[in-house]
C-alpha positions in Angstrom: 135.6 142.9 83.3 133.8 145.4 85.5 135.7 145.8 88.8 132.8 147.4 90.6 130.4 144.5 90.2 130.0 140.8 91.2 128.7 139.0 88.1 127.1 135.5 88.5 126.3 133.4 85.4 124.4 130.1 85.3 123.8 129.5 89.1 122.2 126.0 89.5 122.7 125.1 93.2 119.7 123.4 94.8 116.6 124.9 93.3 118.2 127.7 91.3 117.5 127.5 87.5 120.4 129.0 85.6 120.3 132.3 87.4 122.3 135.3 86.0 122.9 138.2 88.3 125.0 141.3 88.6 125.3 143.1 92.0 127.5 146.1 93.0 130.5 145.8 95.1 131.1 147.7 98.4 127.4 148.2 98.9 124.7 146.9 101.4 122.7 144.4 99.4 119.5 142.6 100.6 118.5 139.3 99.2 114.8 138.7 99.9 112.0 136.5 98.6 109.6 133.7 99.6 110.7 130.8 101.7 112.2 128.2 99.4 112.8 130.7 96.6 116.5 130.1 96.5 117.9 133.2 98.1 120.0 131.3 100.6 121.2 128.9 97.9 122.3 132.0 95.9 123.9 133.9 98.8 125.5 131.1 100.8 125.7 128.0 98.6 126.9 129.8 95.5 128.5 133.2 96.2 130.0 132.4 99.7 131.0 128.9 98.7 132.9 130.0 95.7 134.5 132.9 97.5 135.8 130.5 100.2 136.9 127.9 97.7 139.0 130.5 95.7 140.6 131.9 98.9 141.6 128.4 100.1 143.0 127.5 96.6 145.2 130.7 96.8 147.0 129.3 99.8 150.0 127.0 99.8 149.7 123.3 99.2 150.8 122.8 102.8 148.0 125.0 104.2 145.4 123.2 102.0 146.4 119.9 103.6 144.7 121.1 106.8 141.7 122.9 105.2 140.7 120.1 102.8 139.4 120.3 99.3 136.3 122.5 98.8 133.8 121.6 96.1 133.0 124.1 93.3 129.4 125.2 93.4 127.2 124.5 90.4 127.6 127.8 88.6 129.1 128.7 85.2 131.2 131.6 86.4 131.4 134.3 89.1 133.5 137.4 88.5 134.6 140.1 90.9 134.6 138.0 94.1 136.4 138.9 97.3 137.4 136.6 100.1 134.1 135.8 101.8 133.1 135.5 105.4 129.8 133.9 106.4 128.0 135.1 109.5 125.1 132.7 109.8 122.7 131.6 112.5 124.5 128.9 114.4 125.6 128.7 118.0 129.1 130.2 118.4 130.4 127.3 120.5 129.3 124.3 122.5 132.4 124.4 124.6 131.5 125.0 128.2 134.6 127.2 128.6 133.5 129.6 125.9 131.8 132.8 127.1 130.6 136.0 125.5 133.8 137.6 126.7 136.1 135.0 125.2 134.2 134.8 121.9 134.3 138.6 121.4 138.0 138.6 122.6 137.1 141.3 125.1 138.2 139.0 127.9 141.7 138.9 126.4 142.0 142.6 126.7 140.5 142.4 130.3 143.2 139.9 131.2 145.9 142.3 129.9 144.3 145.3 131.8 144.2 143.5 135.1 147.7 142.2 134.7 149.1 145.6 134.0 147.2 148.0 136.4 145.4 145.6 138.7 145.8 146.1 142.5 146.3 142.9 144.4 144.6 142.3 147.8 144.9 139.7 150.4 142.0 137.3 149.8 141.7 136.7 153.6 141.8 140.2 155.1 141.4 142.4 152.0 144.6 144.4 152.7 146.0 146.0 149.6 149.3 144.3 148.6 151.9 146.4 146.8 155.2 145.5 145.3 158.0 148.0 145.8 161.7 148.2 145.0 164.2 149.2 147.6 164.6 152.6 145.8 160.9 153.2 146.0 160.8 152.4 149.7 163.7 154.7 150.4 162.0 157.5 148.4 158.8 157.2 150.5 160.7 157.2 153.7 162.9 160.2 152.7 159.7 162.1 151.9 159.0 162.3 155.6 159.5 165.7 157.3 163.2 166.5 157.9 164.2 165.8 161.5 161.7 162.9 161.9 163.1 160.1 164.0 162.5 156.5 162.7 163.4 152.9 163.5 164.0 150.4 160.6 162.9 147.0 161.8 162.7 143.5 160.4 159.4 141.7 161.3 160.9 138.1 161.5 158.0 136.6 163.4 154.4 137.7 162.9 151.7 136.3 165.2 153.1 132.9 165.7 153.0 130.6 168.8 156.3 129.6 170.5 159.1 130.8 172.7 161.3 131.7 169.7 164.6 131.4 171.6 166.4 130.4 168.3 165.4 133.7 166.7 166.7 135.7 169.6 170.0 133.8 169.6 170.4 134.2 165.9 169.8 138.0 166.2 172.4 138.2 169.0 175.0 136.3 166.9 174.3 138.7 164.0 175.2 141.7 166.1 171.8 143.2 166.6 171.2 145.0 169.9 167.5 145.6 170.3 164.3 143.7 169.5 160.6 144.6 169.8 158.4 141.8 171.1 154.6 142.3 171.0 155.1 146.1 171.0 157.7 146.2 173.9 161.4 147.0 173.3 164.0 144.6 174.8 167.7 144.6 174.9 169.1 141.3 173.4 171.5 141.0 176.3 168.7 140.3 178.6 166.7 137.0 178.8 163.4 137.2 177.1 160.8 134.6 178.2 157.7 134.1 176.1 154.5 132.1 176.6 154.8 129.3 174.1 151.0 128.9 173.9 150.4 132.5 172.8 151.0 134.2 169.5 153.9 136.6 169.3 155.3 139.3 167.0 159.0 139.8 166.9 160.7 142.7 165.1 164.5 143.1 165.1 165.6 146.8 165.3 168.1 147.1 162.4 168.8 150.9 162.6 167.7 154.1 164.2 167.9 157.2 162.1 166.9 160.9 161.8 165.5 162.0 158.4 168.0 164.3 156.6 169.5 164.3 153.1 172.8 162.6 154.0 171.2 159.4 155.4 170.0 158.0 152.0 172.8 155.6 151.6 172.6 154.3 155.1 168.8 154.0 154.9 169.1 152.0 151.7 171.5 149.6 153.4 169.2 149.3 156.4 166.1 148.6 154.2 168.1 145.9 152.3 169.2 144.3 155.5 165.7 144.2 157.0 164.3 142.8 153.7 167.0 140.1 153.6 166.0 138.9 157.1 162.3 138.7 156.3 162.2 137.7 152.7 161.1 141.1 151.4 159.4 142.9 154.4 160.7 146.0 156.1 158.9 148.0 158.9 159.6 151.7 159.4 158.5 152.9 162.8 158.0 156.7 162.9 158.7 157.8 166.5 155.5 159.6 167.8 153.9 158.6 164.5 152.5 155.6 162.6 154.3 152.5 161.4 154.7 151.9 157.7 155.1 148.3 156.4 156.8 147.9 153.1 157.0 144.7 150.9 159.2 143.8 147.9 156.8 141.0 147.2 153.1 140.6 146.4 152.4 139.0 149.8 150.2 139.7 152.8 152.4 140.2 155.9 149.6 139.0 158.2 148.7 135.8 156.3 151.0 133.4 154.5 149.6 134.3 151.1 151.9 135.3 148.2 151.0 136.3 144.6 153.5 136.1 141.8 154.1 139.0 139.5 150.9 139.5 137.7 150.6 138.2 134.1 147.7 137.9 131.7 147.7 134.1 131.9 146.9 134.3 135.6 143.5 135.7 134.8 142.5 133.0 132.3 140.2 130.2 133.6 141.5 128.1 130.7 145.0 128.2 132.2 146.2 126.2 135.3 147.9 129.4 136.6 144.6 131.1 137.1 141.8 128.5 137.0 140.1 127.5 140.2 141.8 124.2 141.3 138.6 122.6 142.4 136.5 123.0 139.2 139.5 123.5 136.8 137.9 126.8 135.5 134.4 125.5 134.6 132.7 127.2 137.6 130.3 124.3 137.9 130.4 120.6 138.8 128.3 117.8 137.3 126.6 116.2 140.3 123.9 113.5 140.5 120.5 115.1 141.2 118.4 113.1 143.8 115.2 114.3 142.0 116.4 112.6 138.8 117.4 109.4 140.6 114.1 109.1 142.3 111.7 109.1 139.3 108.3 109.0 141.0 108.1 109.7 144.7 104.5 108.4 144.8 105.8 104.9 144.1 107.4 102.6 146.7 110.9 101.2 146.5 109.5 97.8 145.6 107.4 99.3 142.8 110.5 100.9 141.2 110.6 104.4 142.5 114.4 104.4 141.9 114.8 104.8 138.1 118.7 105.1 138.0 120.3 102.5 135.7 120.8 99.2 137.5 119.2 100.3 140.7 115.5 99.5 140.3 114.2 97.0 142.8 112.2 95.4 140.0 115.4 94.7 138.1 116.3 92.0 140.7 119.9 90.9 141.1 122.3 92.8 143.3 120.0 95.9 143.6 117.2 93.8 145.2 119.7 92.2 147.5 120.9 95.6 148.7 117.3 96.9 149.2 116.3 93.8 151.1 119.4 93.9 153.3 119.0 97.6 154.1 115.3 97.1 154.8 116.1 94.3 157.4 118.9 96.2 159.1 117.7 99.8 159.1 113.9 99.1 159.1 113.4 100.9 155.8 109.9 99.8 154.5 109.8 98.8 150.8 106.1 99.1 150.5 105.7 102.8 151.6 105.7 105.6 149.0 109.1 107.3 148.9 107.5 110.6 149.6 106.4 109.3 153.0 109.8 107.8 154.0 111.7 109.7 156.7 114.6 111.7 155.2 117.2 109.8 157.3 116.0 106.5 155.7 116.0 107.9 152.2 119.6 109.3 152.8 120.8 105.8 153.6 119.5 104.6 150.2 120.9 107.6 148.3 124.2 108.3 150.2 125.0 105.0 151.9 125.6 103.6 155.3 128.9 105.5 155.9 130.9 102.4 156.8 128.2 100.6 158.9 127.9 97.0 157.8 124.7 94.9 157.4 123.9 91.4 156.4 123.3 90.6 152.7 121.6 87.3 151.8 122.5 85.8 148.4 120.6 83.1 146.5 122.1 81.4 143.4 120.0 78.5 142.2 119.7 75.9 145.0 122.5 77.5 147.1 122.0 80.3 149.7 124.6 82.3 151.7 125.1 85.5 153.5 127.9 88.0 154.1 128.3 91.5 155.8 129.1 94.6 153.8 128.6 98.4 153.9 126.8 100.4 151.1 128.2 103.4 149.3 124.8 104.7 148.3 123.1 105.0 144.9 124.3 108.6 144.3 127.9 107.9 145.3 127.8 104.8 143.1 126.6 106.7 140.0 129.2 109.5 140.5 132.0 106.9 140.9 131.0 105.0 137.8 130.8 108.3 135.9 134.4 109.1 136.8 135.8 105.6 136.2 134.0 104.5 133.0 135.7 104.5 129.7 132.4 103.9 127.8 130.9 106.9 126.1 127.5 105.2 126.1 127.7 104.6 129.8 128.9 108.2 130.4 126.0 109.6 128.4 123.6 107.3 130.3 124.9 108.4 133.7 124.9 112.1 132.7 121.1 111.9 132.3 120.9 111.8 136.2 123.2 114.8 136.7 122.8 118.5 136.8 125.4 121.3 137.0 126.0 122.8 140.5 128.0 125.9 141.5 131.6 125.2 142.5 131.8 125.7 146.3 135.4 127.1 146.1 135.1 129.9 143.5 131.2 130.2 143.6 131.0 130.1 139.8 133.8 132.7 139.2 136.1 130.1 137.7 139.4 131.7 139.1 141.6 131.2 142.1 140.9 133.3 145.2 144.2 135.1 144.9 143.4 136.2 141.3 139.8 137.3 142.3 141.5 139.5 144.9 143.0 141.7 142.1 140.9 144.7 141.4 140.6 147.6 138.9 138.3 150.4 140.1 137.4 148.2 143.1 136.0 145.4 140.9 137.7 142.1 140.2 137.6 140.6 136.7 134.7 138.2 137.6 132.6 141.1 138.9 133.3 143.0 135.7 132.2 140.1 133.6 128.9 139.7 135.6 127.8 143.2 134.6 125.7 143.7 131.6 127.5 145.0 128.5 125.9 148.4 129.0 126.9 148.6 132.7 130.5 147.4 131.8 130.8 150.1 129.1 129.6 152.8 131.6 132.1 151.5 134.2 135.0 151.7 131.8 134.0 155.2 130.7 133.8 156.4 134.3 137.0 154.6 135.5 139.4 157.0 137.3 143.1 156.2 136.8 146.4 157.8 137.8 148.5 159.4 135.1 150.8 156.4 135.1 147.9 153.9 134.9 146.5 155.9 132.0 149.8 155.7 130.1 149.9 152.0 130.6 146.3 151.1 130.0 145.1 153.8 127.6 145.2 151.7 124.4 143.8 148.6 126.2 140.8 150.6 127.5 140.2 152.1 124.1 139.9 148.6 122.6 137.6 147.4 125.4 135.4 150.5 125.0 135.2 150.0 121.3 134.2 146.3 121.4 131.7 146.8 124.2 130.2 149.7 122.1 129.9 147.3 119.1 127.9 144.9 121.2 125.6 147.6 122.3 125.1 148.8 118.7 123.9 145.4 117.6 121.3 145.2 120.4 123.3 143.0 122.8 123.7 145.5 125.7 121.8 143.2 128.0 124.3 140.3 127.8 127.0 139.7 130.4 130.5 138.8 129.4 130.4 135.7 131.7 127.4 134.3 129.8 128.1 130.8 128.4 128.3 130.9 124.6 126.4 127.7 124.4 123.3 129.4 125.8 123.0 132.0 123.1 120.3 132.0 120.5 121.1 131.8 116.8 120.4 135.5 116.3 122.5 136.5 119.4 125.5 134.5 118.3 125.3 135.9 114.8 125.2 139.5 116.1 128.2 138.7 118.4 130.2 137.5 115.4 129.1 140.6 113.5 130.3 142.9 116.3 133.6 140.9 116.4 134.1 141.4 112.6 133.5 145.1 112.9 136.2 145.2 115.6 138.7 143.5 113.2 138.4 146.5 110.8 139.0 144.4 107.6 138.6 145.9 104.2 137.7 144.4 100.8 135.9 141.5 102.3 132.5 140.0 101.2 130.3 139.5 104.2 127.1 137.4 104.0 124.6 137.4 106.8 121.5 135.3 107.4 118.5 137.3 108.8 120.5 139.1 111.6 117.3 140.9 112.8 115.7 137.7 114.0 115.0 137.9 117.8 116.0 141.6 117.9 113.7 144.1 119.5 112.4 146.7 117.1 113.9 149.6 119.0 117.4 148.1 118.3 116.8 147.5 114.6 118.1 151.0 113.7 121.4 150.2 115.6 121.8 147.0 113.7 121.3 148.7 110.4 123.8 151.4 111.3 126.3 148.6 112.2 125.8 147.0 108.8 126.3 150.3 107.1 129.5 150.8 109.1 130.8 147.5 107.9 130.0 148.6 104.3 131.7 152.0 104.8 134.9 150.3 105.9 135.2 149.1 102.2 133.3 145.8 102.3 130.5 144.3 100.3 127.6 143.2 102.7 125.0 140.8 101.5 122.1 140.2 103.9 119.4 137.5 103.5 116.5 139.3 105.1 112.7 139.9 105.2 112.8 143.0 107.5 111.3 146.0 105.7 113.5 148.6 107.5 116.7 146.7 106.4 115.4 146.6 102.9 114.6 150.3 102.8 118.1 151.1 104.2 119.9 148.9 101.7 121.7 150.2 98.6 120.5 147.3 96.4 117.7 144.7 96.7 117.6 141.3 95.0 114.1 139.8 95.0 114.4 136.0 94.4 111.6 133.7 93.4 108.4 133.4 91.4 106.9 136.8 90.3 109.9 138.6 91.8 109.9 142.4 91.0 
């Protein structure tokens, strides 16, 4: 058997009539021909299907339990097959959590990058938050000029109202002599009276030192003491100089905000550690749209302007009772076109009476009665029913009146504020994902890092650059990494999967693609062809079902399928 060829004998799938074919391995091959000629049946339903079936059958019986049994295509024999991967035109994912970044796995590397070299900031004031060990703090203080006089202080109270007498008494009992209150030094033996209605800052003076080599041990003890009093903070006041605030935690000293040690899971919007708590990482909410509830504003309420399920006046029943009651109590006319109603009256119909009760009159057969109630509003009613229903049919029905709106907490960025305050090159991970692929690649290439950051992130950045470059090379430089995968066209999703496969650097694989040039601008066609050749040059066989002339001319082998094929 020839090892440099794939030999097909007696292919009869769909409209194929006992086709025999030999094609070279490790080449770029184009299948072309008229629509309906059978080229897709030959490439996907015969070659790919048998390649997949054979690979699955080579697995253990336990693995096959989960993959299922695959049917053998209608063909006498195929020799020289490799494990096959299909890259066809189908949407990558319908999952609203899938983005271009997650599908291409670039986002996984970004999470690792930000967790390893990201700089946290306070989400309130923007102050940079650094985590330092006692030894690092001591080294920085000892780097001051010899002879510099310093005070090591413990900021126990920071801008908090009260008289704080308990704090003063605790400091006295612990043996401390001095304290600084709102910038003024006091001896703890004297009585310190503070205005309980004003905010105060209290710093206990732990030690006074002059910088010289022999004080390192004493300075270390003083820093540790100050940190133990404040939960990780130490303030070094340089006499006739500036103050330096050190922290052993990722926390803002001015605001009660702390960040745990950074980890990749914290940057995932699919993980509770990082996802925005309000929208759970989706970035949007499904909300009832008033324009979808009110179908035709030229109609009156009595004519059925409200088209939401169960809320048309013409349906009668409880809906009509509510409309009549609201009309009597609030003077809302039922015979005036909705477009002419004052907004306040329309808001009562849509958003309810906000607790105000009105009289409802009920008629059942020969009996009549009345009672007082409030009204939750049609929009609030639909949203409540959407949350509470267990019926998929009802959920689908109610969803037809809803549209996606931006999350007010994260503004569509999907992550917690503390996570969005972590930056690399002055951009947080959401800002990076909002850039186009071309802009993101330029940003990564121009990123300036310290020597230590380069050692930590060098390999990560190499992988990110490589994968962004693959996307540019297949003509997708205009996409953003935050783009939802469900909004991609068939051609875009196919080229994304193509770029991902190039990044995986597999060898000895049979790739089959379905018209990857569809929707691609002509100027990017050469890049796509170069990408296909690169996949071939890695040691793979690439079969492309294609009509594009440039692709055919660039191929190593052409198979023309159909009547009068040449």
